C-alpha positions, 0 to 999 in steps of 0.5 A: 468488575467493580470500579475504584477511584484513584488520585493521579496528580491531584485528579480524582480517575475511576478505574477498573478493578485490576487495571495498573495504575499505568492503564488507569493514568493513560484511560484518564490520558495522563501520561506517564513515560515508559518504554519497555511497556507496550499496550499489545504485550506482557510485562517485560520481566516475564521473559524468560532469558535464554541460554544464548542469542545470535547477533549475526555471527556473533554468539552472546551468552547470558547469565540467569539463563532459564529464569525470568527476566524480573526487575530487572528488565524494567525500563524505570521510566514509568516510576510514580510516587504512592502515597504512604510508600517509602520508595517510589513504584513501577506504575506498570505492574502495580495494581491499582487500589481503591483511594490511592494518591499517586504522583507522577512528577514530583521532583524525586520521581523527575531525578530518578527517570533522568538517571534511567534515561542516562542509563539507556541512552549511555549505551544508545547514540544520542548526540542528535537528541541533544543537539539545539539544531536537530529540528529540520535536520537532514543527518547529512551534514552535521555542523558540530562534527559528531562522528557518524556512528554516534549519531540517531537514526534516520528515525531522528525526529519520528523516533519513540525513544526520542520523544520520551527522552524530550518529556523527561529531559536528557540529564547534562550528566548523561555518559557520552556514547561510545560506538560498540560497532555491533552488528548491523544488517542491512542486506536482509530481506525485508528487515534492518537490523541495527543492534547498536540502536537496541535499547534491551526493551525486549518489545520485540521478543515479546510480540514475537513469542507471545503474541505471534507464537513465533519464538524466533528472538530470544534474549540473554543477560549480560553486563546489567542489560538485556541483548536481544537476538535471534535463537538460532541461525545468523540471519532471520531468514535462517532463523525461521522468521516468518518476517510478520513485521510485529518486531519492526511495528513495537521497537522504540527505535531504529533497532528494526526498521522496514529495509530501505525500498521494501514494500511496507506494511504499516498502521495507517496504510493499506497492506502492500497487496491491497494498496497495489489492487485497483479494486482495493480487495482485501487481499490479506484476509482472504488468502486466510481464509483459504488457508483456513479451508472457510471458502465461502467467507473468503469469496464473499469477502472478495464480492465485497469489491468486486462482482467478477471474481472469476473472471479477475481469477482468469485474467487479472495481471494481478499488480498485487503480487509485485508488491507482496512482501513474500517476494522479496524472500523467495517468490510472492504468493500467488494471489490471483490464482487463489482467487480463481481457486475459491470462486471455482470452489464457490462460485458454481455452486449456490451463492449468497443472494445479492443484497439490492436497496429498495427502487430509487425511481432513477433510471442510469443508462450504460453505454458499453458492456465491458468491464467498466460497464457491467462493473457499474451496472452491477453496483447501481442496481444494487444500490437500487437504480433501474439500469440499461446497459446499450452495447453494439455486440450481439453479446455483453462482455466487451473486450472480455468476450472479444479480444481474450482468447478462450485459452485464457477466459472461457466463454462460459466463464464469462457467461456464469460470471454476467449472470448475477446482473441478470439476478439484479435485473439489468436491462440489456439492448444489444446490437444497439450502436452508440451514436447511430441507434441512440444518443445521449438526447434519446437516452434522456428523453426516455427518462435516464436520470444519468448516462454512463460512457463506458465505450472502451478502446475497442479500436485498433490504431493503425499503422500508415506504412508502404503498402499498409493496403495490403491484403494479409495485414490485420489490425490486432483487436479485430484478429483476436476477435475472429479468432476467438468467434471462428477460429478465423483466418486460417494461417499458413506459412511465416507471419509477423506480429508488430507491437510489444503489449498484451495484445501482441503476445495474444496475437502471436499465440493466437496466430500459432494456433490458427497455422501460423508456422513460424510466427515471429513478434518484432517491438520497438522496446528491449526485453525489459522495457517490452510492456506485455507481462514476462510470464505471458512472454515465457509462455509465448515463447515456449510455443515457438514464438519468436522475438525480435526486440529493439526493431520497428516497421519501416514499410511492408512489401507487397506482390499483387496486392498480398503482403510479402514481408516487413522491412526493419530498422533498428530501434535506439530508443522508444522514450525521450528524456522526460520519458514520452514516446519518441522513438529513435531510428539507426537507418544504417541497420535494415533488415527483412522479415517475409510473411505471408500475415501481419497483425498490427497491435501497436495500441487501442483507442476510443471508437466513437466517431459521434464524439468528433461532432459534440463540442460539449464533449472534451478530449485528451490528447491521446483521444481519450474523454476528458473527465473531471473528479467526478467523472463527469464529460461535463454535461449535466448527468453525463460521466464516462469511466473505463479505457475510454477515459483512461486510455487502454489498461487491464481488465482490473483497473477498467472494473476499478473505474467503473466502481468508482463512476458508480460511486459518484452516479448513485451519490449524484442521484442522491444515493448513500454511496456503494457499501461494502457489505458485511463478512465475517472475517475474525478468524483471519486477524487471529493474531498467531502463526500458525504457518511452520517454518515449512511454510516459510521455506515452501516454494511458490505453488504452480497448478497444472500446466499444459505442455507447449505441444499439446497446448498450442494446437487448441484454444483450451485453457493452458492454466489449470485451477489450483486444487484444494491441497494445493491453494491451502499449501499456498495461502499459507505462504502470506506473511500475514503482513495486515496482523500489524495493523491490528497491533495498538500504536505505542502510547506518546507523551503529549504535544509539547504545544500548549493551548494559548489560555490563562491556566496555561500561561500561569504554570510558565517560569517568570525566567529568560527563554524563548516561546513560539506561537502557533495557529489554529493548524499548529503551524509556527507564527512567531519565535521570540526571546525574553526576559520573562517568558510568563509576561511575555506571554502573558501580554499575548494573552491580550492580543493573541492574533493568529496564536492558538498554541505556544511552546517555550523553553528556558535559556539564559543565552535567548537571542542566540536560540532565539535566531537558531530556532528562526534559522531552523525553521527558515531552512525547513520551511523556506520562508520564516514564521507566519510567512515572513510576518511575525512580528516580534522583529524578526526582520532585525535578526536578518 
């Protein structure tokens, strides 16, 4: 493409043929104000005007139906003067031509921009924009007594319109805003709409139609301005909006905002689902790839953050789904079930070979073959280190193998997933008890450069009450281990489970399968407070488990050495006012439940007696291992991770902690850290929304579930895997929030702060006003009024101290303005500029 040379404000600027003047100016970092223009959108003049739009229940009709908006749609803030042209032109649509000479800041251009800005602000609340005390304003108490409906929105201080208005300058003859009481929707799902704040820039219409292809929004022309609304339906949901959030992203005012309290997906943050995932899996993209039928790419994308996608597909508690924005419309996308589907669809066949870095010559010993240890082993081995796992059991897996029932995670799935570790050459030393058969010193003396302790919380907490030593009382984890390995003990009659967490639910459902009838679960918590997940609780209740909330065990009853029941006392509160576990009981309310067996599931702890004898390892209050930010235990080369550090948590949390520890250990050993690998997922970022309106109405898809009466007789799987058709239909429900991150931010005016140097100071007028000085971190260190701004700033150049930047404003009432600015700074920061030592006689003002 041919190159052109143009001149903008005296600067020679090279640009490509076909670029607009605005594009060329942006490339040269010469700011020209604009509001209707956005770098990702076609020109506003291309919008075809609708016959009518809906603003809530109001239907607005307009003129010029079916015509393009044309020049009437321009905000006219980007006007520039072109040498040889009698009238200013819009920089956003004027093509750059060879040797064009452009001026962006003539007095006439400034005047016309102010006229255009005044027209925009006449129909938009702007009292706060002209207020001398807007900086640091809470927007709650107004010292000027401006009515609420005339004030700016909560974006004040971070609003694109405000920044542009500050750059241009709001003319004094701007008409006063008269509230029109237009439609305000704060109760709809995900997005707030306030048509009182809409300036008719048409950005939302263009991004919806031209970028997303959704055509939900439209505009009419009436009363010499554009009015935006939905093309059908009173609300966004009724208009079959896809709720992708792109309209919110490009809106320059507060007319479209993420509803307060809704999970957001901003360009400067991960999507809600991905940010809620402890492993940081790129959820939106793998879900999209499943919708497209690109299963291998989806699975490899998941494997970038976890080596065990199938395990997580079966047992993850999916915190991501709690943050899914789709959940505010109806139900969240079934992210975990989709992970299981793609892992099953592709994981059982040939997988891509695992990439392993060259051998580092360093050895790492990992204590514990649970989720954290196994995950760390994968990443450290892939990083080129020689890894050996020391495990006291006769097979790897830890809680995955011994505590999670087969109806949730079949053993063959576990075996298949762990085969990748054998492929990487990880060594397993089984039936080796840490602290007895080997120690840290032994491992170090045998060449280990680093040791990771990931022993988990594999011991059940005991409940010490009267008759707690009676036969028939089982610790929860030991009970689950026996149930999984040998379907023992055989139960008859009434069984009581004590506890309200996930282990308690699994113990109750396992007890049902071992013959318990009826099975009662007793917990301190009320139903909403129960730590177990609601879907698990419902599964247990479907199988006949009776749940007694807000009761605590007072004593066990026994006869001839065997438990006969539990006395219960009413629990009236589990936590104190600071959220600490501190149960309170009403001793006047006592109940008794007969039982032939009792299973105690009140929590887990670290089972590592060797630690008690070590004065080098710090313990937390709950008995967990205390590590620093590097996962170090305080001994050279010794690290810890997983539940042994964090306390009892979920499988995904333990895996994430194991991954983080592997990163720290690799760096400690001289490595470059863990890489994510490369996966082609461009198809997932296609900006157009091809999901149909039907997909927006589609309920959450479910896989087949075994009937309660059938499933409780065996340990067979409860939940089946999606079919391909169901998986793709479910993946299509995703709102594709991540596409918001693909949009470029609007080009904003340059910061008002100027570098404190002779050239900049020379441009300052020799008039009365106030200047502010900032340090290198752009923190205000001085505020001063003066009769001659240029002279005072020139004197500062001779002895600037920490001052690096400055800001000034002309004001003949400079002493009053100086006091206002200092008071505002004091309110916002709780100290005077410069920490109270800014000089310039600040103390005289107080």
